[in-house]
N, C-alpha and C positions, 0 to 999 in steps of 0.2 A: 913534758906536759904541753898541751896544745891550748892556745888562746886565739879566739877569733874576734877581731875588732872591725867595725864597719867604718868605711871612709868613702872618698869619691876621688875620681881623677878628672883631669881637664883634657878634652879632645877638641882642639880648635877653640870654639867658645861654648861647647856643649859639655855638660857634666856627665860622668859615667859612674854608677855605683861600683865600689870595689870592696872586696873582703880581704883584710889583712890577717893572714894566718901565720901565727908565730909559734914555732915548735922548738922546745928546749929539751935536749936529750943528752945522755952520757956520751962521752967520746972526747977526742982531742978538741981543744977550744977552736972554734971557727964561727964565722958569721957569713952566711950566703943569702942573697936576695934573688929570687926568681920571679918570673911572670912579666917579662918584657920591661924591666926597669931601664931607665936611661942612666947616664953617668951620675947625675945628681941623686937619683934614688940609691944607687950602689954606694955612694959616699955617706949614706945615712948611718952606716956602721960607726964611723968616727964621731959624727955629731951626737948620735944617741948615747954612745958610751960616755963621752965627755959630759953630756947633760945629766945623765944618771949619777955619775960620780960627783958632779958639782952640786947636785940636789941632795946628796946624802944617801943615795941608794947604791947597793952593791951591783957590780957587773958580773953576771954568771960566767964562770970559767967552764963552759960546757959548749956543746955543738948547737948552734942556733941557726935555724932555717926560717926565712921569711918568704912566704908566697903571696904575691899580689894577684888575686884572682878577680876576674877571669884573665887568663893568659892571652886572650885575643885582643885585649885593649892595651895599647902602649901607655906606660906610666912615666910621666914627665914631672920633673921638679922635686922640691924638697918637702912637699906637703904631707908625705907619709911618715915623716920623722915622729910626729906625735903619736899616731896610732901604733907605730912599731914600738915606741917606748912604753905605751900603756899595755900593749900585748906582752912585752917582756915582764912587766911588773905583775900582770895577771898570771902568766905562765910560771913565775917563780914564787907565787903565793903572797907577794907583798900587798896586792889589791885583790879583793874577792871579785869573781866574775859577776856576782849579784849586785855589786856596787855600781856597775856601769849603767844599768837600766837600758832603756831603748834609746841609745845615744850613739852618734857617729862622731869621729874625731878627725879634725883637719888642721894642720899647722906645721910650721918649721920650728926646729929647736936650735937655740943658740948654745954655744959651748958652756955657758954659765947656767943653763937650764931655763932661760927665758923663752917665751913663745912668740913667734913672728908670723905675720900674715904671708899669704902666697897669692900669685896672680890667679884671677878667674874664680875667686872664692864665692862669688854670687852664684855662678852656674853650678859649682860643686855642692854648695849647700842646698840648692834647689833640687838636685838629684840624689841627695843622700838618702839611703833606704830606711831611715829611722825617723821617729817623731821629733827628736831633738838633735841638735848638732852643736858640738863644742868647738869653738874657734879661738884663736888668740884675741886678747882684749883689743889690740890695735886694729884688728879687722872686724870687730863686732858690729860697728855701724854699717860697714859695707855688706857683711853677711846678712844683716837684718833686712836689706832690700829685697831678698828672696822671699820674704813673707813667711818664713819658717820660725819655729821656736829655737832661739839661739841662746846658748850659754857661753860665757867667756872665762878665760883665766889668763893670768899674767906670767906665771912661772909653773914649771912642772911640779915643784914641791907644793905650791898652793893648790894646784889641781888635784893632786893625790889626796891632800888633806880634805878638800871638799868632797871628793868621791867617798872617802871613808867616814864622812860626817864629823870630822874633827874641827872643821872651820866652816863658816857659812859661805855660800856661793856669792861671788861678786854680783853687784847689781847688773841686771840685763842691759843691753844697749838701749839708749833713749829712743823714743818713737821717731818715726821718719818725719823729717821736716823738709820744706822746700829750700833748695839752695839759693844763695845770694845771686841775684841777677846783675851781671856786669852791664854797664852802659854800652850801647851799640852805636856805631857811627851813623850819622843822619844823611839821608839822600839829598837833603836840601843843600848840603855842602858842595855838591857837584854842580859846577856852573856850565851852562851850555849843554851840548850833546842831547838834544831832545829825542832824537831817534834812538840813541843808546839807552836813555831812561825808559823809553817805551818798551824796548826789547827786554830790559831787566824786569819790568812789570809783567810782561807776558810770560817770561820764563818762570817767575815766581808764582803766578796765578795758575799756570798749567803744569808746572814741573818739567818744563822743556829744557833740553840741553842747549847751551848758547855758546857761540864762538864769536869773539870780538876781535876785529883786525884793524889796526890803526898805528900811527906813528908814536914815538915815545912822547909821553906827557899828555896824550889825548884824553886820559881819564878812564882807561879800561880797568885798571886795577881798583881805582876808587869806586867805580860802579859795582864791580864784582864783590868787593868787601862789604858793600851795603845790602847785598841781596839777602843774606840770612835774616836781617832785621825785618824784611817784608813777609817772611814766612810765618805761619801760625805756630803756636806751641805744639809740641809732639803729643800725640795721644798716649794713654797709659801704656798700651802695648808697645808702641814705638819707643817711648822713653825707656821701658825696661829692656827692649832689644838693644838699643844703643848703649845703655849703661853696661850691659853684659859684655859688649865688645870692648869698651874702654876698661872694664875690670880685667878682662883677659890680657889686655896690653899693659896693665899696671899704670894707667894714666888717669885714675880718678882724682888723685891728689888728696889733700888733707880734709877738705870740706866735702865729705861724702854725701851725695844726694842723687836722686834720679836726674838724668840729663833731660831737662824739659825744653830747652831751646835747640833748634837744629844746629849741629856742629858745623864749623868751617875748617877745612884742612887745606893748607897751602904748601905742598911739598916743593922743595927746591928742584930745579931742572936737572940736577945731577943725580936724582934719585934712581936707585936700581930697581929691577923688576921685583925682587922679594920685598923691598921696602914699600913699594907702591901697591902690589897685588897681594902680598902676604907670603909667608914662608919662613925659612930659617934653617939652620943646620941641626940644632938639637931640639928645639921646640918650635913648632909651627905657630907663629903669632900673626894677629891681624895686620894687614897692610893699611896704607893710607885710605884706600877706597872703602875699606870696612870701617875705619874710624870715622869716615864721612857718611856712614849709613844713616839714612833719614835726614841728611843734611846736604852740605854743598862741598864739592871738591873743586878748588880753584887751581888750575894749571897756568900760572903766570909764565910768560915767555915760553909758550907751549912748543914752538918750533925748535927750541933748544933742547928739549927732552930727546933721549935716544929713541929712534923709531921703534925698535922692539918693545920698549917700555910702553909707548903709546898704543901700539897694536895690542898689547895685553889688556887694554881697556875694552876692546870690542865685545867680547863675550859677556863680561859683567854688565855692560850697559844694556844688553838685551835681556839678560836673565834675572838681574838683581842678586845674583849669588856668584861666588868664585870658588872653584874647587882646586885646592892645592894638593898635588900628588907627589909623593916621594916613593922610594923603592919599597918601603915596608909599611907605609901608612898614608892615609888620605884624610884631609880635613876640609870642611866646607864652611865658608865664612859669608855672612850677609853683606851685600854691597849694592844697596839701592840708594843711589845718590844723584844729586843734580850736578851735572858737569858744566863748569864754566871755563872756557879757554880764552886766553888773551895772548895775542901774538902780534909781531910786527909784520907788515906785508912783504918785506924783503930784508936782506942783511943790514942795509943802512937805515932802514926804518921809515923812509919817506916815499915809499912807492905810491902812496895815494895822493901825494902832493905833486901837482903837475910841474914838471921841470926841475924837481928837487932830487929825484932819485939818482944816485951815483953808482948803481949796481949794473953789471953787465947782464945781458939776457941769460947767459949760462949760470951765473951765480943766483939769479932770481929763480931759475928752474930748479937748481939743486936745493935751494931753500924751501921751495914749495913742495918738493918731494919728501921732505922730512915727515910730513903728515900724510898718511896713505888715504887714498880715495874712500875705501870702506869706513875709515874712522870719520872722515869729514861728512860722509853720508848719514852718520848717526847724530849729527847736530841738527836739531829741529830749527834753530834760529842761527843765522849767520849775519852779522852786522859789520858794515864798514864804518869806522869812526874816524873821520878826517880831523885834521888839526883844528883845535878850538880857536875861534876868532877872538881878537882882542876885545871887541865890543861885548862878547859873551862873558869874558872874564871880568871886565871892569864895570859894565853898565847894566847888564840884564838882571832883573830881580831873580831871587832864588826860586827854584821850582818847588813842587809839592814836597813836603817833608815825608820822612819814613812812615810816620803815624798815619798820614792821609792815604798814602799809597797802600799801606798794609791793610787798611779797611777795605779798599777795593779788591785787593787780593783775597781777603777773607771771604768776601761776598761771592767771588768767582769760585773759590774752593767749596763753599757751601752748596753752590749749584751743582758742582761735580759730585759731591757726596750724596746729593739727592738722587743722582743717577746710579749710585752704587759703586762709585770709584773714588779713590783718595784724591786724584787729580786727573785732568784730561789726558796727560801723557800716558796714563796707565789704561786707557780704554782699550779693551781687546779688539783685535782686528774684526772678529766676527760680530762685534756689537756696534761697529761704527755706523752701520745703516740705521740702527735703532736710536743710538745716542747722539749721533751727529749727522742726521739726514741732510741732504743737499737740496737746495732749490734748483729749478731747471737751469737758471743762468749760472749757478755755481758749478753744476755738473758739466756744462758745456765748456766753461773756462778750464777745468781740470782736464777734460778730454783733449782740448787743443794742446795743452802743455805736454800731455802724454804722447800725442801723435807727433809732436815736434821732437820727441826724444830728450826733452829737457827735464823729465821726471821719471823715476823708476818706481816699481810697486812699493818699495819701502818708503820712498819719498812721498808717494801719494798718501799713504796712511798717516805719515807724520804731518803733512800739510793739513789734512782734514782735522787732526787733533788740535793743531795750532789754530785753525779757523774756528773751531768750537770754543777755544779759550778767548779768542778775540771777540766772538759774539757774547760770551758770558761777561766779559769786562764792559761791554756796551749795554749790559742788562737785557740782552735778547736771548730767551730760552728756546725759541722756536727753531725751525730748520736753519742750517747754516746758509747765509746769503752770499751773493756774488762778491759784495764788497769785503766780506769776511775772508773769503778765499783769496781775493786779490791782495789783502793785507798779509795773509800768511805766506803767499808766494813772494811778496816783496821782502819778507823777512828771511827768505831762503834763496838768495841769488846764487848763480854758479860761481865756481872758483875764480874764473878769469875776471868777472865783474868785482868780486870781493877784494882782489889784490890789486886792481887797477891795471892800466895798460902797461905792457913791458916797455 
C-alpha cells in the first residue's frame, strides 16, 4: 500500500516542499530511502523502528520503500522521521488517510517515541505545501514565527491518538511576543578617541564599513562593541530574514522570538573559511557573515586572520549574498552586514607611536600584506587611533552616550529612507548623481584626488556615499558640499598614512 505525506526540506536557509512517499509491499523485509537522502535521512530506519515499537505500534515485516520527492532536492537531517513514521502507519492501516487532513509533518523521532525539533524549522514551515503544519511541541514557538497554522505534539503515541480523535490536540503555541532586550554597553564608557567616536557614528549612520588601526589598549574593541547599540531596530522583514538564518544554524536558544536588534558577531582570528563564509561537509550551514546579516561583523585582531579567509569576504561585501558551492549542491546565504575591523599597525602594535616601534621594515611589510589591497579598498572608513592620553583617561568628561548618538543616527537613516534606500552605503552607483549631487567645490576636490591617482573609481563612489552621510549628520539634505567631501576623504587615508611611518 502507498501513503503520501507532505513535509519540507531545508536548503541553506530556504525551505523546499517535499512529498514523502511510503510504499509497503510483500517481499523480504527491507527498508530503503531514495531521493537524495544524506546519512541522517538513511538512518531514519533505526529511529523510526524504535519509536514505533516504543509507542506500542507494530513494525511491518515487509519490503518498505521511502521516496523523498522531488529527487532533485538534497534531503538533509532527521526532520523526515515523523512523516516517514506517519506514512508507515497510514500504509499499514493503523491511521486512516482521511485523518491527516491538509497537514504537513516535520520532526525528528527519539527512540522512545518523543518528538524533537530540527534546524531551520521556520523556513520549512513557511514552505510547507499545506494549510497546517504539525511540529514537535519543543519547536512550536519557533515554527509559529513563520505565521502559519501550527499544531504540536509531544510524542508519536499522543499524535496518533489526536489524529484518530481519541484525544484532544495540545494547545497551540502561544502568540508571538517580543524577546527580552539585553542591556547594551554605553558609548559614554569610552574615554578620549574623539576621532574614533566620530567614525563609529558615521559608520552607524550610513552603514559604512570601518577599519580601525591602533596600538593595544587604544579602545578599538570597546568602540566596535558599542556600534550595534547605535543602530535602529530591524524592520519586520529584516527581523524575519535574520531570525531564519539563526534558526537554520540552531542558535535561537530557549527564548524564541524575532531578532529585533542588529546582531553582533565576533569570530576568533583562528576561524576557518567554512566557519566564516558558510559551508560544511554534510549540511551546508550559515557562516559568521550570515549570522551577522543585518547586523555587525567585528573582526578583532584582523591582521591575524588567514589571508584566504579575509579575501573570502570581498564578494559578500559587494553583493550582500554568499553562494556556497559543492560537488552536488549549491546553497545561497544572505550576508549583508556592517564590517568593523580592528588591528594593530605592526607586529609589536606601537607603529603609530613615534619612537616606540620595535619592528623591522621587513616584518612591518609582511604584517601589512596579510590584508590584501582589494579588501582594504572595500572599507569606506579607515581610522588611525593613537594611544590614549593620560589626561583623556583621568580628567576629560565622558562623551555623548549611546542614546544621544543613536538619535542622531536615527535621524540620518530617516533621511536616507526618504531617498528610497535603507542607508547611504546602499545608494546605487547610477543614483549617486541624483541622491548625492556635488557642489562645484566638492567636484573639483574629488577631481584633484582622482588626477593624483590617490582614488580609484570604487573609492570615488564610496567617498561620495560617506560624504552624503556626513552631510546628513549635519542636518544638510542639499547637494554634498566641499567640507563634506573633505571630511569623507580624511576618513579614508591611504595605507601608509594609516599605519604610520616605517
